[in-house]
C-alpha positions in Angstrom: 0.0 0.0 0.0 1.3 3.4 -0.9 1.7 6.2 1.7 -1.3 8.6 1.9 -2.4 11.4 4.1 -5.7 12.9 5.1 -7.3 15.6 7.2 -10.8 16.6 8.0 -10.5 20.0 9.8 -14.1 21.1 9.4 -17.2 21.3 11.6 -20.2 19.8 9.9 -23.8 20.4 11.2 -26.4 18.1 9.6 -30.1 17.8 10.1 -33.6 19.0 9.2 -34.0 22.6 10.3 -30.3 23.1 11.0 -30.4 26.5 9.3 -31.5 27.7 12.7 -28.0 26.8 13.9 -26.5 29.6 11.8 -26.4 32.3 14.5 -24.7 30.0 17.0 -22.2 29.0 14.4 -21.5 32.7 13.6 -21.0 33.4 17.3 -18.3 30.7 17.4 -16.5 32.6 14.8 -16.7 35.7 17.0 -17.9 37.8 14.1 -20.6 40.5 13.9 -21.7 41.0 10.3 -22.2 38.6 7.4 -22.3 39.0 3.7 -24.5 36.3 2.3 -23.3 35.2 -1.2 -26.1 33.6 -3.1 -27.9 33.5 -6.5 -31.0 35.2 -8.0 -33.2 32.1 -7.8 -32.8 31.7 -4.1 -33.3 35.4 -3.6 -36.5 35.3 -5.7 -38.1 32.4 -3.8 -37.3 34.0 -0.4 -34.6 31.7 0.9 -32.0 34.5 1.1 -34.5 36.6 3.2 -35.1 33.5 5.4 -31.3 33.2 5.9 -31.1 36.9 6.8 -34.1 36.7 9.2 -32.4 33.8 11.1 -29.4 36.0 11.6 -31.4 39.1 12.4 -33.4 37.4 15.1 -30.1 36.6 16.9 -28.9 40.2 16.5 -26.4 39.6 13.8 -26.4 42.0 10.9 -26.1 40.9 7.3 -26.0 42.1 3.7 -26.5 40.0 0.6 -24.9 39.6 -2.8 -27.2 37.6 -5.1 -25.7 38.0 -8.6 -23.9 34.6 -8.8 -24.6 32.7 -12.0 -24.1 29.2 -13.2 -20.4 28.8 -14.1 -19.5 32.0 -12.2 -17.0 34.3 -13.8 -14.0 36.4 -12.7 -16.2 39.5 -13.2 -18.7 38.2 -10.7 -16.0 37.6 -8.2 -14.8 41.2 -8.6 -18.4 42.5 -8.0 -18.8 40.3 -5.0 -15.4 41.4 -3.5 -16.5 45.0 -3.9 -19.8 44.2 -2.2 -18.0 42.6 0.7 -15.7 45.6 1.2 -18.6 48.1 1.0 -20.8 46.1 3.4 -18.4 46.2 6.3 -18.9 42.5 6.8 -16.4 40.4 8.7 -17.5 36.9 7.6 -19.1 35.2 4.7 -22.2 32.9 4.4 -22.0 30.9 1.2 -25.7 30.1 0.5 -26.7 28.1 -2.5 -25.3 25.5 -5.0 -21.8 25.2 -6.2 -21.6 28.6 -7.8 -22.2 30.7 -4.7 -19.8 28.5 -2.7 -17.1 28.9 -5.4 -17.6 32.6 -5.5 -17.5 32.9 -1.7 -14.2 31.0 -1.6 -12.7 33.3 -4.2 -14.0 36.4 -2.4 -12.5 35.1 0.9 -9.1 35.0 -0.8 -9.2 38.2 -2.8 -10.7 40.2 0.1 -7.9 39.0 2.3 -4.9 39.5 0.1 -5.9 41.8 -2.8 -5.4 41.4 -6.5 -7.6 39.3 -8.7 -8.7 35.7 -8.4 -6.6 34.7 -11.5 -3.4 35.5 -9.4 -4.3 32.6 -7.1 -4.9 30.0 -9.9 -3.5 26.6 -9.1 -2.3 25.1 -5.9 -0.3 26.7 -3.1 -0.9 30.3 -4.1 -3.1 31.3 -1.1 -0.6 32.7 1.4 -2.6 32.1 4.6 -6.0 32.2 6.4 -8.8 33.9 4.6 -12.1 35.6 5.5 -14.0 33.0 7.7 -16.9 31.3 5.8 -20.0 29.3 6.7 -21.2 27.1 3.8 -24.9 26.3 3.5 -25.5 24.2 0.4 -29.0 24.3 -1.1 -28.4 21.6 -3.7 -27.2 18.0 -3.3 -24.4 18.0 -5.9 -21.2 19.8 -5.7 -19.9 18.9 -2.2 -18.2 22.2 -2.3 -18.9 22.7 1.4 -16.2 20.1 2.0 -13.6 20.8 -0.7 -10.6 23.0 -0.9 -11.3 24.2 -4.5 -12.9 27.2 -6.1 -13.7 26.9 -9.8 -14.2 30.2 -11.7 -14.7 30.9 -15.4 -12.3 33.3 -17.1 -14.1 34.4 -20.2 -11.0 36.1 -21.6 -9.6 32.6 -22.1 -12.8 30.5 -22.3 -11.2 28.6 -19.4 -12.3 27.4 -16.0 -9.5 28.2 -13.5 -9.2 26.4 -10.2 -7.8 27.9 -7.0 -6.8 25.1 -4.6 -5.8 25.5 -0.9 -6.9 24.1 2.4 -7.4 27.7 3.5 -10.5 27.6 1.3 -12.3 25.0 3.4 -15.3 26.7 5.0 -14.9 27.0 8.8 -18.4 25.4 9.2 -20.9 23.7 6.9 -24.6 23.5 7.7 -26.5 20.9 5.8 -30.3 21.2 6.1 -32.2 18.8 3.9 -35.2 21.1 4.0 -33.3 23.6 1.8 -33.2 21.2 -1.1 -36.9 20.4 -1.2 -37.7 23.2 -3.7 -35.0 22.5 -6.2 -36.4 22.2 -9.8 -36.3 18.6 -11.2 -33.7 19.4 -13.9 -31.4 21.0 -11.4 -31.8 18.1 -9.0 -30.9 15.7 -11.7 -27.9 17.5 -12.9 -26.6 18.2 -9.4 -27.3 14.7 -8.3 -25.3 13.2 -11.2 -22.5 15.6 -10.5 -22.3 14.3 -6.9 -22.4 10.7 -8.3 -19.5 11.5 -10.7 -17.5 13.0 -7.8 -17.8 9.7 -5.9 -17.3 7.5 -9.0 -14.2 9.3 -10.2 -12.7 9.5 -6.7 -13.2 5.8 -6.3 -11.5 5.0 -9.6 -8.7 7.6 -9.3 -5.1 6.5 -9.3 -4.7 8.7 -6.2 -7.5 6.8 -4.3 -6.7 5.5 -0.8 -8.6 3.3 1.7 -9.7 6.6 3.3 -11.1 8.2 0.1 -12.6 4.8 -1.0 -14.5 4.6 2.3 -16.3 7.9 1.6 -16.6 7.4 -2.1 -18.2 4.0 -1.8 -20.7 5.1 0.8 -21.5 8.1 -1.3 -22.2 5.9 -4.3 -24.6 3.7 -2.1 -26.5 6.8 -0.8 -26.7 8.6 -4.2 -27.4 5.4 -6.3 -30.1 4.4 -3.9 -31.9 7.7 -3.7 -31.2 9.8 -6.9 -34.2 8.6 -8.9 -36.6 9.0 -5.9 -35.3 12.5 -5.1 -35.6 13.7 -8.7 -39.1 12.3 -8.8 -40.2 14.1 -5.6 -37.8 16.5 -4.0 -40.0 16.6 -0.9 -39.1 12.9 -0.2 -37.3 13.5 3.0 -35.4 10.2 3.2 -34.2 10.7 -0.4 -33.2 14.3 0.2 -31.3 13.4 3.4 -29.5 10.6 1.6 -28.6 12.8 -1.4 -27.2 15.6 0.9 -25.1 13.1 2.9 -23.9 11.4 -0.2 -22.9 14.7 -1.8 -21.0 15.6 1.3 -19.1 12.3 1.4 -18.4 12.5 -2.3 -16.9 16.0 -1.7 -14.6 14.6 1.0 -13.6 11.7 -1.2 -12.5 13.8 -4.2 -10.8 16.3 -2.0 -8.4 13.6 -1.1 -8.3 11.5 -4.4 -9.1 14.1 -7.1 -11.3 13.1 -10.1 -10.6 12.0 -13.7 -11.4 12.6 -17.3 -15.0 13.4 -16.8 -14.2 16.6 -14.9 -11.1 17.4 -16.9 -13.3 17.4 -20.1 -16.5 18.9 -18.7 -14.9 22.1 -17.6 -14.0 23.2 -21.2 -17.6 22.2 -22.2 -19.0 24.6 -19.6 -16.4 27.3 -20.3 -17.0 27.5 -24.0 -20.7 26.9 -24.1 -22.0 27.9 -20.7 -23.6 24.4 -20.2 -24.4 23.5 -16.6 -21.5 21.6 -15.0 -23.6 18.7 -13.9 -25.2 18.3 -17.4 -21.8 18.3 -19.0 -20.5 15.7 -16.6 -23.6 13.5 -17.1 -23.3 13.5 -20.9 -19.6 12.6 -20.8 -19.9 10.0 -18.0 -20.9 6.9 -20.0 -18.4 7.5 -22.7 -15.5 7.9 -20.3 -16.6 5.0 -18.1 -16.6 2.9 -21.3 -13.1 4.2 -22.2 -11.8 3.3 -18.7 -13.1 -0.3 -18.8 -9.7 -1.5 -19.8 -8.3 -0.4 -16.5 -11.0 -1.8 -14.2 -9.7 -4.0 -11.4 -13.0 -5.0 -9.9 -14.4 -1.6 -8.8 -16.8 -1.3 -11.7 -19.0 -4.0 -10.2 -19.2 -2.2 -6.9 -20.3 1.0 -8.6 -22.8 -0.9 -10.8 -24.3 -2.6 -7.8 -24.9 0.8 -6.2 -26.5 2.4 -9.3 -28.4 -0.4 -11.1 -32.1 -0.8 -10.4 -31.9 -4.6 -10.6 -28.2 -5.5 -10.4 -27.0 -8.9 -11.6 -24.8 -11.2 -9.5 -21.1 -10.6 -9.7 -20.4 -13.7 -11.7 -22.8 -12.5 -14.5 -21.3 -9.0 -14.6 -19.0 -7.6 -17.3 -17.6 -4.1 -17.0 -19.4 -2.8 -20.1 -22.7 -3.1 -18.1 -21.8 -0.1 -16.0 -21.7 2.3 -19.0 -25.0 0.9 -20.3 -26.6 1.4 -16.9 -25.4 5.0 -16.8 -26.9 5.7 -20.2 -30.3 4.4 -19.0 -30.0 6.5 -15.8 -29.3 9.7 -17.9 -32.3 8.9 -20.1 -34.6 8.4 -17.0 -33.4 11.8 -15.6 -33.9 13.7 -18.8 -30.2 14.4 -19.4 -29.4 15.1 -23.1 -27.9 12.0 -24.8 -25.1 13.9 -26.6 -23.0 17.1 -26.6 -24.6 18.2 -29.8 -28.1 18.2 -28.1 -26.6 20.5 -25.4 -25.3 23.0 -28.0 -21.7 22.1 -28.3 -19.9 22.7 -31.6 -17.5 20.2 -33.0 -15.2 22.9 -34.3 -14.1 23.6 -30.7 -12.9 20.1 -29.9 -9.2 20.8 -30.5 -9.2 23.9 -28.2 -11.3 22.1 -25.6 -9.0 19.1 -25.6 -6.0 21.5 -25.2 -7.6 23.0 -22.1 -8.7 19.5 -20.7 -5.1 18.3 -20.8 -4.1 21.2 -18.5 -6.2 19.6 -15.7 -4.5 17.6 -13.0 -7.4 15.2 -13.1 -6.1 13.7 -16.4 -3.0 12.4 -14.5 -5.1 10.4 -12.0 -7.6 9.0 -14.5 -7.4 5.2 -14.3 -6.5 4.9 -18.0 -3.7 6.9 -19.5 -5.0 9.7 -21.8 -3.5 11.8 -24.5 -4.9 14.9 -26.3 -5.8 12.7 -29.2 -7.8 10.4 -26.9 -9.6 13.4 -25.5 -10.7 14.6 -28.9 -11.9 11.1 -29.8 -13.9 11.0 -26.6 -15.5 14.4 -27.3 -16.4 13.1 -30.8 -17.9 9.9 -29.3 -20.0 12.0 -26.8 -21.1 14.3 -29.5 
């Protein structure tokens, strides 16, 4: 067994109604004013107001920045940093899906050390502790509340940059299953598959360890057993709780094991065509799972057993059955069957492959991959 390391330095609060724990959590940080970073949808349906009211009732002031978009940009980070500085806040509440959480992490860095988010691209560029943050996810998908990454789109390059540092880990994460009961079905499907991909790629990663495998496998069990039921009825409490827990565990798993070709290739898809990250992942997943069959050493059956509606016994299983099962799952969830249906243009494959090869996830994909392979995979997923 190779040497591996792990840390879980966070405080996680989980449970129905746990949003009410926000003031006590803020008091532990010994801070007085929050800037809530969220998105327009949550603002429109009143959840941002609800979050502010919870703080207000405990005598904690708050402002709100609600302009985060899907695939958030460097420009949005700049606006949010300006809002933070103007507000006089001394801590952040990241409230929403992966986009607000990514923006909040970027704001925490830039507000602490100046410059622009592009100056912190890569690993090891964040010099020290950043503005304290409480993460409250409202989707079961990204696991960003438990990861040390912030992914931001730089439109000047049509590129998704990543800032990576353990300083980005939120001080606290509050997971309230009630908050994901109003997610639209399409969003629930895309985010749910994204969480599943996090667990699947972490489980298959060349950087996997017994520690990451433990979280990845449990995440696959929870998500595989509840994704269909949750998308069918987001008010299904048991399914929502399983999805939120599975998403968290998947986030912990890939924080320690990284991902693979699906994420390396999906980031350019989103950067060039503004396609939802989860949708891009879902479309690419069966094609890349099929590509990686050659490298399977028995884990494909474990994944298949978690995801399949009626799994066959191990002796009857062949690795190709996993890719076929994932195609069926995408169809059931209403995911487009190919990149062309999502609006991707074949003329960009060369440039997209160039960007995909810059991802560190390519290096830990279970099957070695060249730029030529990536172009061929894009074509197959088209």
